[in-house]
Each structure stands twice: as C-alpha cells, then as structure tokens.
C-alpha positions as CSV (number, residue, x, y, z in Angstrom):
1,M,-10.7,30.1,38.3
2,T,-7.0,31.3,38.0
3,Y,-4.7,29.4,40.3
4,S,-1.1,29.9,41.5
5,F,0.7,26.9,43.3
6,L,4.0,26.5,45.0
7,Q,4.4,22.9,45.8
8,F,7.2,21.9,48.1
9,G,7.9,18.1,47.6
10,C,6.5,16.0,44.8
11,G,6.8,12.5,46.0
12,N,4.2,9.8,45.7
13,M,1.4,11.7,47.2
14,G,2.3,15.2,46.0
15,G,2.8,13.8,42.5
16,A,-0.6,12.1,42.5
17,M,-2.2,15.4,43.5
18,L,-0.4,17.2,40.8
19,T,-1.3,14.6,38.1
20,G,-5.0,14.8,39.1
21,W,-5.0,18.7,38.9
22,L,-3.2,18.7,35.6
23,A,-5.6,16.0,34.2
24,S,-8.5,18.3,35.1
25,G,-7.3,21.0,32.9
26,I,-5.5,23.4,35.3
27,A,-2.7,25.0,33.4
28,P,0.7,23.6,34.0
29,A,2.2,27.1,34.2
30,A,0.2,27.6,37.3
31,F,2.4,25.2,39.2
32,T,5.9,25.6,40.7
33,V,7.4,22.4,42.2
34,V,10.4,22.8,44.6
35,D,12.0,19.4,45.0
36,P,15.8,18.8,45.1
37,H,15.3,15.1,44.1
38,L,12.5,14.9,41.5
39,P,14.1,13.9,38.2
40,Q,11.7,16.1,36.1
41,A,8.4,17.8,36.4
42,P,5.4,17.3,34.0
43,A,5.6,19.3,30.8
44,G,4.9,23.0,31.5
45,V,5.4,22.8,35.3
46,R,8.4,24.9,36.7
47,L,10.7,22.8,38.7
48,L,13.1,24.4,41.2
49,R,15.6,22.8,43.5
50,T,15.4,25.5,46.1
51,A,12.7,27.9,47.1
52,P,12.3,30.9,44.9
53,T,13.1,34.4,46.2
54,G,11.7,37.8,45.2
55,E,8.4,36.5,43.9
56,A,4.9,37.4,45.0
57,P,3.3,35.0,47.4
58,P,1.1,32.4,45.6
59,R,-2.5,31.7,46.4
60,F,-1.7,28.1,47.5
61,V,1.4,26.7,49.1
62,L,1.3,22.8,49.3
63,L,3.6,21.0,51.9
64,G,4.2,17.7,50.3
65,F,7.4,16.4,52.0
66,K,8.1,14.2,54.8
67,P,6.6,15.4,58.2
68,Q,10.1,15.4,59.9
69,G,11.4,17.8,57.3
70,L,9.0,20.7,58.4
71,G,11.5,22.3,60.9
72,A,14.4,22.4,58.3
73,A,12.1,23.6,55.6
74,T,10.3,26.4,57.4
75,P,12.8,29.2,57.0
76,A,12.8,28.9,53.3
77,I,8.9,28.5,53.0
78,A,7.6,31.0,55.5
79,P,8.7,34.2,53.7
80,L,6.7,33.0,50.7
81,V,3.5,32.7,52.7
82,G,1.6,36.1,52.5
83,P,-1.7,37.3,53.9
84,G,-3.5,35.9,50.7
85,T,-1.8,32.6,50.9
86,I,-3.7,29.2,51.8
87,V,-1.3,26.7,53.2
88,L,-2.3,23.1,52.4
89,S,-0.6,20.4,54.3
90,I,-0.5,16.7,53.6
91,L,2.1,16.1,56.4
92,A,0.7,13.2,58.4
93,G,0.7,13.9,62.1
94,V,1.5,17.7,61.9
95,D,-1.5,19.5,63.7
96,M,-3.0,22.8,63.0
97,A,-1.4,24.6,66.0
98,T,2.2,23.4,64.7
99,L,1.3,24.6,61.1
100,R,-0.1,27.9,62.3
101,A,2.9,28.7,64.4
102,R,5.2,28.1,61.4
103,F,3.1,30.1,59.0
104,P,1.4,32.9,61.1
105,N,0.9,35.1,58.1
106,A,-1.2,32.6,56.1
107,A,-4.9,33.5,55.2
108,A,-5.6,29.9,56.3
109,V,-4.0,26.7,57.1
110,V,-5.7,23.4,55.9
111,R,-4.8,19.9,56.7
112,V,-5.5,17.6,53.6
113,M,-5.6,13.8,53.8
114,P,-5.9,12.3,50.3
115,N,-4.7,9.0,48.9
116,L,-2.9,8.0,45.8
117,A,-6.2,7.6,43.9
118,A,-6.1,11.5,43.6
119,A,-4.2,10.9,40.4
120,L,-7.4,9.2,38.9
121,G,-9.8,11.6,40.6
122,K,-11.0,8.8,42.9
123,S,-9.6,9.8,46.4
124,P,-11.6,10.5,49.4
125,I,-10.1,13.8,50.8
126,A,-10.4,14.6,54.4
127,L,-10.1,18.4,55.3
128,V,-9.9,20.5,58.4
129,G,-8.8,24.0,58.5
130,D,-9.0,27.5,60.1
131,G,-10.4,29.5,57.2
132,D,-13.7,31.1,56.8
133,A,-16.6,29.7,54.6
134,T,-15.4,31.4,51.5
135,I,-11.9,30.0,51.8
136,N,-13.4,26.5,52.6
137,A,-15.5,26.7,49.4
138,E,-12.4,27.6,47.4
139,V,-10.5,24.7,48.7
140,T,-13.5,22.4,48.2
141,H,-13.5,23.5,44.5
142,L,-9.8,22.9,44.3
143,M,-10.0,19.3,45.6
144,A,-12.9,18.4,43.4
145,P,-10.8,17.1,40.5
146,L,-9.0,14.7,42.9
147,G,-12.0,13.0,44.5
148,T,-14.6,13.6,47.1
149,A,-13.9,16.3,49.7
150,E,-15.0,15.8,53.3
151,W,-14.7,18.5,55.8
152,L,-14.3,17.1,59.4
153,S,-16.1,18.5,62.3
154,G,-12.9,18.7,64.3
155,E,-9.1,18.0,64.1
156,D,-9.5,15.2,66.6
157,Q,-11.0,13.1,63.8
158,M,-7.8,13.5,61.6
159,D,-5.9,10.7,63.1
160,L,-8.8,8.2,62.4
161,V,-9.5,9.5,59.0
162,T,-5.8,9.2,58.2
163,A,-6.0,5.5,59.1
164,L,-9.2,5.0,57.2
165,A,-8.8,7.2,54.0
166,G,-5.1,7.7,53.9
167,S,-3.8,4.2,54.8
168,G,-6.8,2.3,53.8
169,P,-5.7,1.6,50.2
170,A,-2.8,-0.5,51.6
171,F,-5.1,-2.5,53.7
172,I,-7.4,-3.1,50.6
173,Y,-4.4,-4.1,48.6
174,R,-3.6,-6.6,51.2
175,V,-7.0,-8.0,51.1
176,I,-6.8,-8.3,47.3
177,D,-3.4,-9.9,47.5
178,A,-4.7,-12.4,50.2
179,L,-7.8,-13.3,48.0
180,A,-5.5,-14.1,45.1
181,A,-3.1,-16.0,47.3
182,G,-5.9,-18.0,48.8
183,A,-7.2,-19.0,45.4
184,T,-3.7,-19.8,44.3
185,D,-3.3,-22.1,47.3
186,L,-6.5,-23.8,46.3
187,G,-5.5,-24.5,42.7
188,L,-5.6,-21.4,40.4
189,P,-2.5,-20.1,38.6
190,R,-1.3,-17.0,40.5
191,E,-1.4,-14.6,37.5
192,Q,-5.0,-15.7,36.7
193,A,-6.0,-15.4,40.3
194,D,-4.4,-11.9,40.5
195,R,-6.4,-10.9,37.4
196,L,-9.7,-12.3,38.7
197,A,-9.3,-10.7,42.1
198,L,-8.5,-7.3,40.7
199,A,-11.4,-7.3,38.3
200,M,-13.7,-8.5,41.0
201,V,-12.8,-5.7,43.3
202,D,-12.9,-3.1,40.6
203,G,-16.5,-4.0,39.7
204,A,-17.5,-4.5,43.3
205,A,-16.3,-0.9,44.3
206,A,-17.9,0.6,41.3
207,L,-21.3,-1.1,42.1
208,A,-21.1,0.0,45.7
209,A,-20.3,3.6,44.6
210,A,-23.4,3.7,42.3
211,S,-25.7,1.8,44.6
212,E,-28.5,3.1,46.8
213,H,-27.7,0.3,49.2
214,G,-24.8,0.2,51.7
215,P,-22.1,-2.4,51.5
216,G,-23.5,-4.5,54.3
217,E,-26.8,-4.8,52.3
218,L,-25.1,-5.4,49.1
219,A,-23.2,-8.4,50.7
220,R,-26.5,-9.7,51.9
221,R,-28.1,-9.4,48.4
222,V,-25.2,-11.4,46.8
223,A,-25.5,-14.2,49.3
224,S,-28.3,-16.9,49.0
225,P,-29.3,-18.7,52.2
226,G,-27.2,-21.9,52.2
227,G,-25.3,-20.9,49.1
228,T,-21.6,-20.6,48.2
229,T,-21.4,-16.9,49.2
230,Q,-23.1,-17.3,52.5
231,K,-20.7,-20.1,53.4
232,G,-17.8,-17.8,52.8
233,L,-19.4,-14.9,54.7
234,D,-20.0,-17.3,57.6
235,V,-16.3,-17.8,57.9
236,L,-15.7,-14.0,57.7
237,D,-18.4,-13.2,60.2
238,A,-17.6,-16.0,62.8
239,D,-16.6,-14.6,66.3
240,D,-16.8,-11.1,64.7
241,R,-13.3,-11.9,63.2
242,L,-13.3,-9.6,60.2
243,A,-14.9,-6.7,62.1
244,S,-12.4,-7.1,64.9
245,L,-9.4,-7.4,62.6
246,M,-10.4,-4.0,60.9
247,R,-10.9,-2.3,64.1
248,D,-7.4,-3.4,65.3
249,T,-5.9,-2.4,62.0
250,L,-7.4,1.1,62.1
251,R,-6.7,1.5,65.8
252,A,-2.9,0.7,65.2
253,A,-2.8,3.1,62.3
254,R,-4.8,5.9,64.2
255,D,-2.6,5.5,67.3
256,R,0.7,5.9,65.1
257,S,-0.7,9.0,63.6
258,A,-1.4,10.4,67.0
259,E,2.1,9.6,68.2
260,M,3.4,11.4,65.0
261,T,1.5,14.4,66.1
262,Q,3.2,14.4,69.5
263,E,6.6,14.0,67.8
264,A,5.9,16.9,65.6
265,R,4.9,19.1,68.5
266,A,8.0,18.1,70.5
267,A,10.2,19.0,67.6
268,G,8.2,22.3,67.0
C-alpha cells in the first residue's frame, strides 16, 4: 500500500509512532514531519519547520503536538486537509466535534490513543472516528505495525481508555519501581533488584499475552495454598486494596481527560 503522511509534531508519542512505521518497512520518503523543535528526522524523512504550501493534500495528516496548540496550528494545517485526507489525532482530550469543526473537509477524523510501546509494535491502540467501513479498515491496516488496534463503540469510552492504555504504562512503571524498591528495603542491592523486577515483568507479560488463561487465573496458578506467592497475594487482596487503588488511579486519569475535553471545547 502506498502512503503519504504529513505529521505535525514529533515528540515522544509522535516519534514512537514514526519509529514503528519505519521499522515496519514503510518508506521514509512517505513522511513529512513539521516540527520547529525536532533536531533531526530519521534518515529519508523530510523535516520542515513550518507547514508546506502549494502541495497536494496527503492521505494522512497526523496531529502529534500538545492539545493546547490546536487553535494556533489550525490555520496552517486546515488548507492541507483535502476531501481525500484522513486526519489522525493523538491530542488527548480533544473530541471529535472539535476536530471536525477544525477540519470540515477531511474524508474522516480519527482519534488515536496509543502509548510509547508503538515504537516496538507492542502498543494497544484505541480508535474512534467518523469514517466509513472502508476508511476504518485502512486505518486498522495502518496501525497494525504499531500494536493492537481496538475500535471503540463510542467516543464516551475514550477518556477511560486514555487512562488505561495511554497512561497505563506509567502506572506499571511505578509498580515495577515499587517492587524493586521493596526488595531493596528488604536487603537486595538496588541495581540487582531493578534487573530482577524488569526481567520478571517482561516474562510475566509475555506469558500472559500468549496464554489461553486470563491474568487472574494465571495468578491463581502461580500460587500454591499456604505457599509464598499466596501469602503475598493475601496482602494485595486484603480489603480489596489493590483493586481499589487501581480504580482510584484510573478514575483520576479518566476524569482529568474529561476535564481536558471541556477545556478544548471552551478554547474551540
């Protein structure tokens, strides 16, 4: 499939997506990145400091800058969005109505919520858009090198999915760090605890992804009645503390995403 991309912003998330696409074999020449601050683009990718003029609209325009920059960026981007252009937005909190009002000529507007594992082809990718089935299939194919695409049944799910799939890696990193810190407090050297915690999580995640059993059942299978694992699980499960902590964590991130949506609408 032949692609043409115009990517506005190439920070951590946009850069991870670009890395994943290039690693999949998409030609670097398919990409133009517009970013006034990026020191350099990957080899073969065109880097511009300002939006191009006098060019045919690309098939894909990716919005990869900070959400609060949409208002200032729209006048330069909108003329580049033609009736054959699919606008992909990773702007957290900017809803479909706001995006469609900014880019009324687009063939489709699609909100995309990946995480940094897109660079490795390991990201969950939540999608919601206003395109038809053919466009959705094209977007699904485009996202395949970055991880697992999941189309949401409605935009009202996006705030929660942002908390789970977008912010979730940071929460897992905190857990890994806490495991290593706990082991250090109990006697292991910190560098060794870090290595063991990372290796454990890497293996556990790979096994969970490949298993026919869900994570809850896998935890049960690791634990033996009265054994060491069960004693640890008893601490995590007491008073529903771990489940409650995760709910509170996701709720806080979800609610902030909803607040950002309201802020974007007010600025719109």
